[in-house]
Backbone as a ProteinNet text record, in pm:
[ID]
protein_1_A
[PRIMARY]
XXXXXXXXXXXXXXXXXXXXXXXXXXXXXXXXXXXXXXXXXXXXXXXXXXXXXXXXXXXXXXXXXXXXXXXXXXXXXXXXXXXXXXXXXXXXXXXXXXXXXXXXXXXXXXXXXXXXXXXXXXXXXXXXXXXXXXXXXXXXXXXXXXXXXXXXXXXXXXXXXXXXXXXXXXXXXXXXXXXXXXXXXXXXXXXXXXXXXXXXXXXXXXXXXXXXXXXXXXXXXXXXXXXXXXXXXXXXXXXXXXXXXXXXXXXXXXXXXXXXXXXXXXXXXXXXXXXXXXXXXXXXXXXXX
[TERTIARY]
1330.4	1324.5	1180.1	1147.5	1012.6	995.7	871.1	834.6	735.1	741.3	644.8	554.7	425.6	328.1	271	283.9	243.3	124.9	8.9	-114.8	-177.6	-203.5	-279.2	-424.8	-515.1	-655.7	-747.3	-858	-957.4	-1101	-1117.6	-1252.8	-1243.6	-1355.1	-1360.1	-1307.8	-1371.6	-1315.4	-1334.8	-1436.3	-1449.6	-1334.7	-1300.7	-1185.1	-1056.5	-1046.5	-927.8	-909.2	-1018.2	-1006.7	-959.7	-1007.8	-962.7	-813.3	-767.1	-623.9	-545.3	-588	-517.9	-516	-627.5	-633.2	-536.8	-520	-428.4	-282.2	-255.5	-119.3	-96.8	-198.8	-197	-106	20.4	124.8	221.2	269.4	357.4	487	518.6	639	616	493.3	457.8	410.6	447.8	385	308.5	187.8	101	74.3	100.7	75.8	-29.3	-131.1	-238.4	-253.2	-253.7	-282.8	-421.3	-513.5	-645.8	-645.7	-694.1	-712.5	-790.5	-748.9	-813.7	-960.8	-999.4	-1139.8	-1229	-1168.4	-1245.4	-1291.1	-1420.2	-1470.5	-1481.6	-1505.7	-1519.3	-1435	-1306.2	-1220.8	-1270.5	-1263.7	-1310.9	-1216.8	-1268.5	-1185.8	-1135.3	-1007.7	-948.3	-903.3	-913.3	-881.6	-766.9	-675	-565.5	-549.1	-487.4	-460.4	-311.4	-231.4	-89.5	5.3	-30.6	53.9	34	126.6	110.2	51.6	-60.7	-131.3	-118.5	-75.4	-63.9	-144.8	-239	-314.2	-247.2	-200	-127.6	-219.1	-171.2	-247.1	-235.1	-118.9	-98.1	-162.8	-273.7	-349.2	-347	-310.8	-300.1	-430.7	-471.9	-584.9	-531.3	-545.3	-482.4	-569.9	-509.1	-578.1	-507.4	-585.9	-530.9	-440	-322.2	-228.8	-144.7	-180.8	-116.7	0.4	83.4	198	153.8	28.3	-21.6	-14.5	-17.3	0.9	140.6	239.9	378.5	392	326.4	332.7	275.6	167.2	108.5	202.8	268.1	365.6	481	526	633.5	588.9	463.9	414.6	427.7	400.4	412.9	558.9	642	784.7	845.6	808.7	862.7	819.8	696.4	648.4	730.8	762.8	843.3	986.5	1042.7	1182.7	1200.6	1102.7	1114.8	1078.6	1032.5	997.7	1123.1	1104.9	1217.6	1255	1171.1	1197.5	1295.7	1376.6	1464	1401.7	1326.2	1252.5	1343.3	1314.5	1383.5	1332.5	1198.7	1138.6	1019.3	996.2	878.1	798.4	675.2	590.7	480.9	478.8	375.1	259.9	142.5	22.6	-89.6	-189.8	-312.7	-413	-518.4	-618.8	-705.2	-683.7	-760.8	-669.8	-557.1	-467	-495.3	-448.7	-453.3	-327	-280.4	-165.4	-207.5	-117.9	-140.8	-64.4	17.1	97	80.3	113	105.4	217	203.3	309.6	437	424.1	543.7	617.7	542.2	602.7	668.4	597.1	648.8	775.6	775.9	895.2	1011.8	984.3	1091.4	1147.9	1059.5	1105.2	1201.4	1164.7	1251.1	1376.4	1369.7	1491.6	1590	1535.9	1620.3	1684.7	1617.2	1662.6	1692.2	1738.2	1760.2	1853.8	1818.1	1899.1	1856.1	1773.9	1726.9	1615.2	1607.8	1502.9	1399.8	1275.9	1169.9	1088.2	1141.6	1083.4	1069.7	947.4	924.4	957.2	1021.6	1058.1	982.8	916.1	836.5	925.5	908.2	990.2	905.1	780.8	694.9	744	699.3	743.1	704.3	599.6	552.3	612.9	710.6	765.4	826	912.3	978.6	880.5	783.3	682.3	598.8	569.6	493.1	571.2	699.6	784.8	793.3	810.3	820	694.2	579.1	452.3	429.8	471.2	435.4	529.5	659.3	752.8	839.6	841.8	922.2	838.4	709.1	620.5	563.7	523.4	459.7	310.3	261.4	118.7	59.8	-18.7	-77.5	-207.5	-245.3	-362	-353.7	-242.1	-222.3	-321	-384.9	-481.9	-619.1	-628.8	-758.3	-755.4	-677.4	-674	-808.6	-876.4	-1008.6	-1105.4	-1229.5	-1329.6	-1445.4	-1540.4	-1657.2	-1690.5	-1777.2	-1816.4	-1744.1	-1793.1	-1742.5	-1596.3	-1558	-1420.6	-1322.3	-1357.4	-1271.3	-1257.9	-1367.5	-1363.6	-1274.3	-1283	-1198.1	-1051.1	-1019.3	-880.6	-831.5	-918.5	-881	-847.1	-927.5	-902.5	-772.1	-750.3	-627.3	-504.2	-514.9	-402.4	-373.1	-477.9	-460.3	-392.8	-437.1	-377.6	-230.2	-199.2	-59.8	27.8	-24.3	53.3	74.8	-29	-14.8	85.6	84.7	179.3	322.1	345.3	479.4	526.2	435.4	471.4	504.5	423.2	444.5	578.4	619.4	744.2	862.7	838.9	948.1	999	910.9	950.3	951.7	1065.8	1080	1159.4	1144.6	1225.8	1303.4	1401.1	1483	1550	1612.4	1673.7	1778	1855.2	1969.9	1938	1812.8	1774.8	1722.6	1775.9	1725.2	1617.3	1494	1382.5	1349.9	1296.4	1248.2	1106.6	1028.2	890.7	853.3	744.1	692.1	578.7	532.7	425.4	471.9	380.4	416.1	426.5	376.7	368.9	499.4	571.9	709.5	733.8	841.9	891.8	1039	1073.2	1209.6	1269.2	1400.5	1470.1	1459.4	1477.4	1473.6	1583.1	1707.1	1808.5	1768.2	1705.1	1662.8	1544.7	1455.1	1345.9	1402.2	1505.9	1572.5	1633.8	1694	1754.2	1647.7	1528.9	1421.1	1375.4	1354	1304	1401	1529.7	1630.1	1626.1	1573.4	1567.7	1425.4	1340.2	1199.3	1178.8	1235.1	1211.3	1268.1	1383.7	1444.8	1355	1299.6	1212.8	1082.7	1021.3	896.5	917.2	1031.1	1061.5	1080.6	1147.9	1174.9	1046.1	946.7	825.4	707	731.7	622.3	577.2	449.3	389.3	414.6	416.1	425.4	292.4	285.3	163.8	198.7	130	152.7	298.1	354.9	493.4	509.3	398.5	407.4	454.5	442.2	488.7	635.1	697.5	830.1	932.6	892	993.2	1075.2	1015.5	1093.2	1187	1135.6	1219.5	1339.6	1315.9	1424.1	1523.8	1474.7	1564.9	1650.9	1591.2	1666.7	1771.5	1735.6	1826.3	1951.9	1937.2	2050.4	2112.7	2083.1	2131.8	2234	2304	2396	2323.4	2189.8	2112	2071.5	2107.1	2070.3	2119	2237.1	2293.4	2212	2119.9	2040.3	1901.8	1873.3	1741.8	1722	1609.2	1583.7	1570.9	1492.8	1475	1444.5	1539	1522.4	1438.6	1425.7	1367.5	1218.9	1174.2	1034.8	966.6	877.7	817.7	740.3	659.2	577.9	665.1	761.8	851.2	937.9	971.4	1056	995.9	862.5	796.3	718.3	716.7	648.1	499.2	438.4	295.3	225.9	105	19.8	-85.6	-72.6	-160.3	-251.1	-379.7	-479.8	-493.2	-384.3	-391.8	-452.9	-543.4	-604	-629.8	-556.1	-566.7	-544	-439.5	-399.8	-503.8	-595.4	-694.9	-677.1	-667.9	-656.5	-796.5	-823.2	-955.8	-949.6	-1064.4	-1074	-1074	-1004.9	-1011.8	-1151.7	-1193.1	-1323.9	-1307.3	-1413.3	-1400.1	-1340.6	-1362	-1304.6	-1152.4	-1093.7	-947.9	-885.9	-968.5	-915.5	-808.2	-827.1	-720.6	-587.8	-594.2	-469.6	-405.6	-487.2	-433.8	-366.4	-428.3	-372.5	-245.4	-233.4	-115.5	-0.7	-27	74.5	187.5	307.6	422.7	430.4	343.6	346.9	309.8	353.8	324.7	195.1	161.7	38.8	-27.3	-156	-229	-313.5	-337.3	-426.8	-486.5	-611.3	-685.1	-816.2	-877.7	-1002	-1109.4	-1232.4	-1339.1	-1420.3	-1504.8	-1578.7	-1713.5	-1739.5	-1870.7	-1895	-1787.5	-1800.8	-1700.5	-1739.4	-1647.4	-1612.6	-1702.3	-1671.7	-1553.8	-1550.3	-1436.3	-1307.7	-1313.2	-1193.9	-1147.1	-1240.8	-1202.7	-1139.7	-1184.4	-1122.2	-976.9	-951.8	-814.3	-728.1	-777.3	-702.6	-687.1	-794.8	-791	-686.6	-678	-582.9	-439.5	-408.6	-268.1	-222.3	-312.1	-271.8	-202.8	-215	-164.5	-38.5
-1922.4	-1792.2	-1740.6	-1671.7	-1618.7	-1486.1	-1460.4	-1333.6	-1262.6	-1130.1	-1048.4	-977.5	-998	-926.3	-812.6	-691.5	-570	-510	-507.9	-473	-347.2	-249.7	-129.8	-152.8	-144.9	-176.2	-71.6	-45.5	45.2	10.6	-82.8	-122.5	-254.6	-296.2	-420.1	-539.7	-565	-663	-808.1	-836.6	-972.2	-1000.5	-901.9	-913.1	-923.7	-847	-853.4	-993.9	-1056.8	-1193.6	-1289.4	-1269.4	-1353.3	-1334.3	-1209.8	-1182.2	-1251.7	-1234.9	-1296	-1448	-1506.3	-1651.5	-1697.3	-1615.7	-1652.3	-1642.9	-1572.7	-1559	-1650.4	-1727.3	-1808.1	-1929.6	-1908.5	-2008.9	-1999.7	-2112	-2111.2	-2034.7	-2008.1	-1931.8	-1781.3	-1739.8	-1598	-1550.3	-1427.5	-1353.2	-1238	-1214.7	-1113.1	-1003.8	-879.5	-763.8	-676.1	-637	-555.5	-426.4	-315.2	-184.4	-141.7	-128.5	-75.5	75	148.7	292.7	317.9	419.1	448.6	485.6	525	559.1	434.7	316.8	191.9	167	179.5	168.6	23.8	-68.4	-210.2	-296.1	-308.2	-391.3	-535.7	-601.4	-739.6	-835.1	-950	-1056.2	-1141.9	-1131.3	-1206.5	-1343.1	-1442.2	-1578.6	-1635.3	-1701.9	-1773.7	-1909	-2002.2	-2133.7	-2162	-2109.2	-2145.1	-2027.5	-1911.3	-1792.8	-1733.6	-1648.5	-1569.9	-1435	-1400.3	-1276.4	-1178.2	-1055.1	-948.3	-828	-784.6	-661.8	-550.1	-447.5	-340.2	-265.9	-247.6	-171.9	-22.2	19.4	160.6	187.1	260.1	283.5	431.7	459.6	597	636.7	760	816.7	858.7	770.9	791.3	881.1	983.2	1074.1	1071.9	1060.5	1051.4	1170.9	1141.9	1246.5	1301.4	1268.6	1325.8	1239.4	1296.4	1224.5	1109.2	1108.8	999.1	865.1	864.8	740.3	684.8	772.5	732.4	684.5	752.5	712	571.7	540.4	406.6	301.7	335	242.1	219.5	324.5	310.2	221.3	233.1	147.8	0.4	-31.5	-169.3	-211.3	-124.9	-157.7	-178.5	-91.8	-103	-233.8	-275.9	-401.7	-519.3	-518.7	-627.5	-622.4	-503.1	-486.9	-523.9	-491.6	-517.4	-660.8	-738.4	-877.5	-958.9	-1071.5	-1162.4	-1241.4	-1231.9	-1304.3	-1226.9	-1300.3	-1239.4	-1267.3	-1170.2	-1191.7	-1178.5	-1260.9	-1248.4	-1125	-1105.9	-991	-938.3	-807.8	-740.4	-690.1	-736.8	-701.4	-606.2	-485.2	-388.4	-402.8	-434.6	-451.4	-364.9	-340.2	-280.2	-392.4	-361.9	-462.6	-499.9	-435.3	-468.5	-524.5	-582.3	-653.1	-802.6	-874.7	-1020.8	-1076.5	-1192	-1254.8	-1319.1	-1315.3	-1381.3	-1512.2	-1541.2	-1663.7	-1732	-1859.8	-1935.3	-1894	-1928.8	-1898.4	-1976.3	-2097.4	-2171.7	-2095.8	-2043.5	-1968.5	-1841.3	-1767.6	-1640.5	-1662	-1759.9	-1786	-1831.1	-1913.7	-1958.6	-1841.2	-1750	-1632.8	-1549.2	-1521.5	-1437.9	-1512.2	-1643	-1720.2	-1707.5	-1697.6	-1682	-1544.3	-1445.8	-1306.4	-1246.2	-1328.7	-1284.3	-1163.2	-1064.4	-943.4	-829.4	-856.9	-751.1	-670.7	-543.5	-456	-433.3	-469.2	-462	-335	-227.8	-94.1	-37.5	-1.5	48	195.7	231.1	370.3	419.2	532.1	590.5	674	656	729	804.5	835.2	908.6	1050.4	1108.5	1243.3	1347.5	1319.8	1415.3	1391.5	1302.2	1264.7	1380.1	1456.7	1567.1	1676.2	1703.7	1804.6	1759.6	1630.1	1575.8	1588	1554.8	1567.2	1712.7	1802.6	1945.4	1993.1	1948.9	1991.9	1929.5	1804.5	1730.9	1754.9	1770.2	1780	1905.5	1979.9	2103	2226.8	2210.2	2320.5	2290.7	2394.9	2378.5	2354.2	2243.9	2211.4	2229.3	2333.9	2363.1	2284.4	2266.9	2185.9	2046.5	1976.5	1848.4	1739.3	1750.4	1648	1672.4	1774.9	1811.6	1811.8	1720.8	1714.7	1669.6	1581	1535.4	1559.1	1590.3	1610.9	1691.7	1721	1798.1	1898.3	1990.4	2091.9	2222.9	2326.1	2460.9	2474.2	2415.8	2429	2366.3	2250.1	2187	2275.3	2335.3	2420.9	2542.6	2601.1	2716.6	2676.8	2563.1	2515.6	2486.3	2429.6	2398.2	2525.8	2627.9	2755.4	2817.7	2818.4	2875.9	2799.5	2666.5	2586	2617.4	2630.2	2661.9	2797.6	2897.2	3031.4	3026.7	2953.4	2943.1	2877	2774.3	2706.8	2797.5	2868.6	2960.4	3070.3	3116.9	3219.3	3166.2	3044	2984.3	2965.5	2920.3	2898.5	3030.8	3131.9	3262.6	3323.5	3302.4	3361.4	3265.4	3145.9	3048.8	2998.9	2990.5	2945.9	2793.2	2738.6	2593	2560.1	2436.1	2385.7	2263.6	2222.5	2103.5	2113.3	2227.2	2250.6	2145.9	2103.3	2016.6	1868	1835.1	1695.7	1634.5	1518.5	1445.7	1348.2	1372.9	1287.3	1189	1074.6	974.2	935.7	888.4	851	718.8	661.1	535.4	486.7	366.2	311.5	288.4	305	286.6	139.6	50	-92.6	-160	-206.4	-252.3	-383.8	-451.2	-569.3	-545.2	-528.2	-489.2	-586.5	-589.9	-676	-617.8	-703.8	-657.1	-554.1	-571.5	-467.9	-330.6	-326	-195.4	-142	-230.4	-186.1	-125.7	-190.3	-137.9	-0.9	13.8	140.8	251.4	220.3	318.7	354.4	253	275.1	360.3	336.8	415.5	562.7	592.4	730	785.5	726.6	764.5	913.3	967	1107.5	1200.4	1165.8	1245.3	1246.6	1130.2	1120	1196.3	1181.4	1252.8	1403.4	1448.5	1591.4	1641.1	1560.5	1598.8	1618.2	1534.2	1535.4	1605.9	1674.3	1748.6	1860	1883.9	1980.2	1941.4	1810.5	1760.7	1696.7	1646.1	1585.2	1449.1	1344.7	1207.8	1163.5	1188.8	1148.2	996.9	923.6	777.2	725.4	806.3	767.2	803.5	864.6	922.2	879	862.2	849.9	722.2	608.1	483.9	488.2	531.9	539.7	631.1	745.4	841.4	789.1	733.4	679.3	567.2	479.3	369.1	421.7	521.6	578.7	636.4	691.7	756	666.2	538.7	446.1	348.8	276.5	171.9	57.3	52.5	-56.4	-27	89.3	126.8	24.2	-30.9	-127.6	-257	-274.6	-397.1	-382.3	-266.3	-246.1	-349.9	-417.7	-527.5	-478	-371.5	-316.5	-167.9	-85	59.9	117.9	45.8	102.9	74.1	-40.5	-82.1	-79.3	17.3	36	-86.9	-144.9	-260.3	-381.4	-408.4	-521.9	-496	-369.9	-335.2	-373.1	-371.7	-408.9	-539.1	-597.6	-725	-718.2	-604.5	-586.9	-542.2	-593.2	-554	-459.5	-332.4	-229.5	-177.5	-168	-143	0.6	57.6	192.1	185.8	276.1	285.8	433.5	487.6	630.4	716.2	680.7	753.8	749.2	655.1	635.7	494.9	484.2	353.9	295	188.8	127.9	-9.5	-57.5	-191	-295.2	-405.8	-516.4	-577.8	-633.3	-696.4	-828.8	-908.6	-1038.1	-1030.7	-921.9	-912.9	-909	-880.8	-874.6	-1009.3	-1110.4	-1237.6	-1297	-1299.7	-1355.4	-1281.5	-1148.8	-1072	-1095.6	-1108	-1137.2	-1274.1	-1371.3	-1506.1	-1514.6	-1427.6	-1430.1	-1345.2	-1266	-1173.2	-1246.7	-1189.9	-1241	-1180.8	-1083.9	-1016.6	-1113.8	-1081.3	-1165.2	-1125.3	-996	-945	-847	-824.2	-726.8	-639.1	-516.9	-425.2	-330.6	-289.1	-319.4	-388.8	-450.1	-523	-462.9	-507.9	-474.5	-600.1	-595	-712.6	-730.6	-662.6	-671.4	-806.9	-874.2	-1004.6	-1100.3	-1162.1	-1248.9	-1373.8	-1418.4	-1536.1	-1507.6	-1389	-1348	-1348.5	-1296.3	-1292.8	-1434.1	-1523.3	-1662.5	-1728.8	-1689.2	-1742	-1696.9	-1572	-1520.7	-1602.5	-1625.9	-1701.6	-1847.4	-1907.4	-2049	-2074	-1982.9	-2002.8	-2005.1	-1922.4	-1912.6	-2032.6	-2126.7	-2246.8	-2349.4	-2328.8	-2432.3	-2386.5
1112.5	1179.6	1183.5	1290.3	1305.5	1231.8	1191.3	1131.5	1222.8	1222.5	1296.6	1196.6	1209.4	1127.8	1211.2	1159.1	1229.7	1154.8	1217.4	1147.3	1206.3	1119.6	1155.9	1118.2	1215.2	1189	1250	1178.8	1235.9	1195.1	1101.4	1060.6	984.7	922.8	843.2	924.5	1037.5	1131.1	1086.9	1006.2	951.3	855.4	774.4	685.9	767.2	874.7	960.5	1017	1061.2	1112.9	1004	881.1	769.9	746.4	752.1	738.2	848.6	972.8	1085.7	1071.5	1030.4	1012	903.5	799.9	691.2	734.3	843.2	897.2	1016.7	1052	1174.3	1156.9	1183.6	1162	1279.9	1328	1445.3	1421.6	1295.1	1262.3	1269.1	1297.9	1297.3	1434.2	1467.6	1576.8	1513.2	1559.9	1500.8	1603.9	1564.7	1650.6	1582.2	1655.5	1598.3	1677.5	1604	1663.8	1617.9	1712.7	1683.3	1708.8	1610	1626.8	1756.5	1830.3	1958.3	1941	1822.1	1797.9	1791.8	1783	1784.3	1928.2	1952.3	2089.7	2137.5	2044.8	2082.3	1988.7	2016.5	1930.7	1929.2	1814.8	1806.2	1878.3	1913.7	1970.9	1855.2	1825.4	1715.4	1765.2	1678.4	1718.1	1635.5	1703.2	1637.8	1706.8	1636.2	1693	1706.1	1613.7	1609.1	1630.8	1579.4	1595.9	1735.3	1774.2	1896.9	1858.7	1918.3	1886.1	2001.3	1969.4	2068.8	2022.3	2104.2	2077.4	2156.3	2088.2	2156.1	2252.8	2374	2473.5	2447.8	2399.9	2365.5	2230.1	2230.5	2107.5	2072.3	1948.6	1899.5	1830.9	1851.9	1777.7	1641	1543.2	1412.4	1325.8	1267.6	1175.9	1041.1	935.6	800.4	770	711.7	672.1	784.9	908.1	1026.5	1073	1157.6	1213.1	1302.9	1343.9	1427.4	1355.1	1222.3	1146.5	1172.7	1168.3	1195.4	1339.3	1432.3	1573.2	1592.8	1523.2	1533.4	1475.5	1364.9	1307.7	1404.4	1467.9	1566.5	1683.4	1724.7	1833.1	1795.7	1670.5	1623.4	1612.1	1553.9	1543.2	1682.2	1775.9	1911.8	1977.8	1952.5	2010.6	1960.3	1831.4	1774.6	1825.7	1829.3	1871.4	2018.3	2101.3	2245.3	2283.5	2187	2214.4	2242.3	2307	2331.8	2207.5	2103.4	1979.3	1891.3	1818	1717.6	1581.6	1531.8	1407.9	1286.2	1187.3	1060	985.2	987.5	919.1	997.3	979.7	1032	911.8	898.5	784.5	830.4	776.2	810.1	710.8	762.5	681.1	737.2	653.2	704.2	727.8	799.9	829.5	711.5	596.2	475.4	366.4	407.2	316.2	323.4	221.8	224	159.4	205.8	140	8.1	-89.1	-217.2	-227.2	-128.3	-126.9	8.5	12.3	137.1	231.5	357.6	453	421.8	370.5	328.3	219.2	122.4	11.8	64.6	149.2	200.3	282	369.1	450.2	363	262.7	172.7	94	51.1	-23.7	60.1	183.4	267.3	312.2	322.3	349.4	233.5	112.4	-6.9	-12.7	43.4	31.5	168.5	259.3	396.3	400.4	479.9	492.9	403.3	302.3	213.5	280.8	244.5	297.2	187.1	214.2	113.7	136	81.3	94.3	-46.3	-85.7	-220.4	-233.9	-346	-374.6	-497.8	-482.1	-590.2	-681	-814.5	-911.2	-1013.4	-979.4	-1070.9	-1094.2	-1205.5	-1242.9	-1139	-1064.1	-963.5	-825.7	-817.3	-687.3	-610.5	-675.5	-606.3	-566.8	-654.6	-621.3	-501.4	-496.6	-384.2	-254.1	-258.6	-139.7	-95.5	-192.5	-161.3	-88.9	-137.2	-77.6	59.2	75.7	197.1	314.2	287.2	400.3	399.9	292.1	291.7	322.9	337.9	377.8	516.7	585.2	716.2	695.6	748.9	743	882.6	897.4	1027.3	1046.8	1172	1209.5	1146.7	1165.9	1096.2	1135.1	1251.1	1289.8	1227.7	1146.4	1089.3	937.2	877.4	731.5	675.7	750.2	710.1	824.3	788.4	891.2	836.7	921.7	881.7	991.3	958.9	1055.4	1032.6	1097.4	1076.8	1116.7	1231.6	1278.9	1180.2	1127.4	1027.5	903.9	861.3	742.9	766.2	884.6	916.2	913.9	976.6	977.4	836.5	753.3	615.7	538.5	556.3	487.7	536.9	667.5	722.8	675.4	669.6	622.4	475.5	395.1	253.3	236.5	312.4	303.6	342.8	450.4	495.6	390.1	323.8	219.4	99.3	58.5	-56.5	-23.7	99.3	143	134	180.4	175	31.3	-54.1	-195	-262.1	-235.8	-298.8	-258.9	-134.6	-85	-93	-144.6	-156.5	-22.6	74.8	208.8	213.9	251.6	263.4	388.6	435.1	546.1	498.2	579	549.4	412.1	385	253.9	218.7	315.1	287.1	299.9	324.1	346.2	217	180	63.8	111.7	69.5	107.9	-4.1	34.7	-59.7	-18.3	-114.6	-81.1	-146	-97.6	-150.4	-61.4	-87.2	-4.8	138.6	232.9	374.1	411.8	327.9	361.4	322.9	421.8	402.4	476.5	438	510.5	537.9	664.3	699.4	800.9	804	899.1	1039.8	1137.9	1276.7	1305.4	1254	1279.7	1226.4	1108.1	1057.4	1137.9	1181.1	1268.9	1397	1452.3	1571.8	1542.8	1426.1	1383.2	1382.7	1330.2	1327.8	1469.1	1550.9	1686.9	1767.7	1750.3	1822.3	1782.5	1665.1	1614.2	1614.4	1693.1	1694.5	1718.4	1824.2	1857.4	1751.1	1698.7	1591.9	1468.5	1433.9	1316.4	1338.3	1453.8	1481.1	1478.9	1528.9	1526.2	1383.2	1301.6	1162.6	1083.7	1110.9	1028.4	1094	1203.1	1264.4	1169.3	1162.7	1069.4	923.8	898.2	761.2	723.2	601.5	549.4	490.5	534.3	485	501	617.7	643.5	643.8	660.5	658.3	523.3	417.7	284.8	261.6	360.8	338.7	442.8	567.9	673.2	665	631.1	622.4	502.8	388.5	268.1	290.8	353.7	376.6	478.6	587.8	690.5	634.1	555.1	495.2	398.6	320.3	220.2	284.3	403	470.9	578.1	572.5	674.6	617.4	703.6	655.8	586.2	598.7	539	394.8	345.6	208.1	106.7	128.1	33.4	28.2	123.8	129.5	67	7.9	-54.2	-164.3	-161.5	-254.9	-397.9	-420.2	-555	-542	-584.1	-572.9	-685.8	-797.1	-918	-934.2	-888.4	-905.9	-769.2	-748.9	-616.5	-570.8	-660	-621.6	-590.4	-677.5	-653.6	-530.9	-508.5	-395.2	-261.8	-253	-127.1	-139	-259.9	-287.7	-253.7	-290.4	-267.3	-395.3	-414.7	-526.6	-470.3	-504.1	-448.2	-559.5	-529.7	-632.5	-678.3	-726.5	-782.9	-922.6	-950.1	-1082.6	-1111	-1209.8	-1242.3	-1117.8	-1041.2	-920.4	-808.7	-817.3	-711.7	-655.4	-523.8	-459.8	-445.1	-519.5	-516.2	-451.3	-409.4	-351.5	-462.8	-439.8	-534	-530.3	-645.1	-658	-731.9	-743.5	-810.5	-950.7	-1021.9	-1156.7	-1155	-1038.3	-1026.8	-991.6	-967.1	-918.3	-1009.6	-1143	-1228.2	-1213.1	-1201.5	-1186.3	-1050.3	-949	-815.9	-813.8	-877.3	-879.6	-962.9	-1063.2	-1150.4	-1097	-993.9	-942.9	-871.8	-882.9	-808	-668	-639.6	-509.3	-397.8	-278	-161.6	-91.9	-98.6	-37.3	-133.6	-112	-193.1	-102.2	-149.5	-80.3	-182	-165.2	-45.2	-81.5	18.5	-0.5	90.3	72.5	166.6	194.3	294.8	337.6	271.9	160.2	96.9	30.9	-9.9	-76.3	-12.8	97.2	170.2	90.7	3.7	-77.9	-170.4	-228.4	-311.5	-229.7	-109.4	-24.1	9.6	33.3	62.4	-59.4	-178.5	-300.4	-310.5	-274.5	-275.5	-180.4	-60.4	40.1	-0.7	-53.2	-90.2	-197.4	-294.2	-404.1	-353.5	-253.4	-210.6	-128.7	-103	-29.5	-119.1	-251	-341.7	-413.5
[MASK]
+++++++++++++++++++++++++++++++++++++++++++++++++++++++++++++++++++++++++++++++++++++++++++++++++++++++++++++++++++++++++++++++++++++++++++++++++++++++++++++++++++++++++++++++++++++++++++++++++++++++++++++++++++++++++++++++++++++++++++++++++++++++++++++++++++++++++++++++++++++++++++++++++

């Protein structure tokens, strides 16, 4: 069965080519979404996989619903394809596989039908959900930026949030939300389920913050596919990804992490940077054996 790799990319294009090359297998189709702010997208090369660069490009802003829109563009591309994919893997352009394609395909053949979506169970989970989706976040496209206008919007957003907290104003009272990493591996039927509910989901999370960490987990939880969740308790194992969190900060992996990366049971890791390409090649070389 074929797999679809769905990649969100906006920089580090030498690393992106290394990622694409590591996925270059006749059993894979690769879809890449370049942020619309990328003025000159690189020419990516493959020999065996089918590579599709999405023509519909979203201007992605951190924390904004545009992240979810870009993910939907990738899911829609896979769902509308003539291929019947076994799995759709959402990656960023700064991820790398820790296992060979033979290993990855064999793993998913063993667990066919399972949904690999990580669920966060930290003590701050409910407070994070309350802040991100139960409050109104105004000027959502301006969470990050510089200049006077951004500063004014930031102050107004802060005042609006403090006002809501002080008065106990919340939305979606009856909705049970779940959160976790946005990087998932899901079956084509569940991807189709999400795509069919695109407008409903976008409406639900409008004026939210970091909905990309919440919408897939919540949709899966309330769907007929909930019984297929691979691991509800361990977020990392649930999505089979090794993510470089350290003291609640997402850091780039470096050569000192190589032994841990090689010893990991995860299928992919994030995140990397292109400052030491030899280190990245070592990561890729190891997963061939």
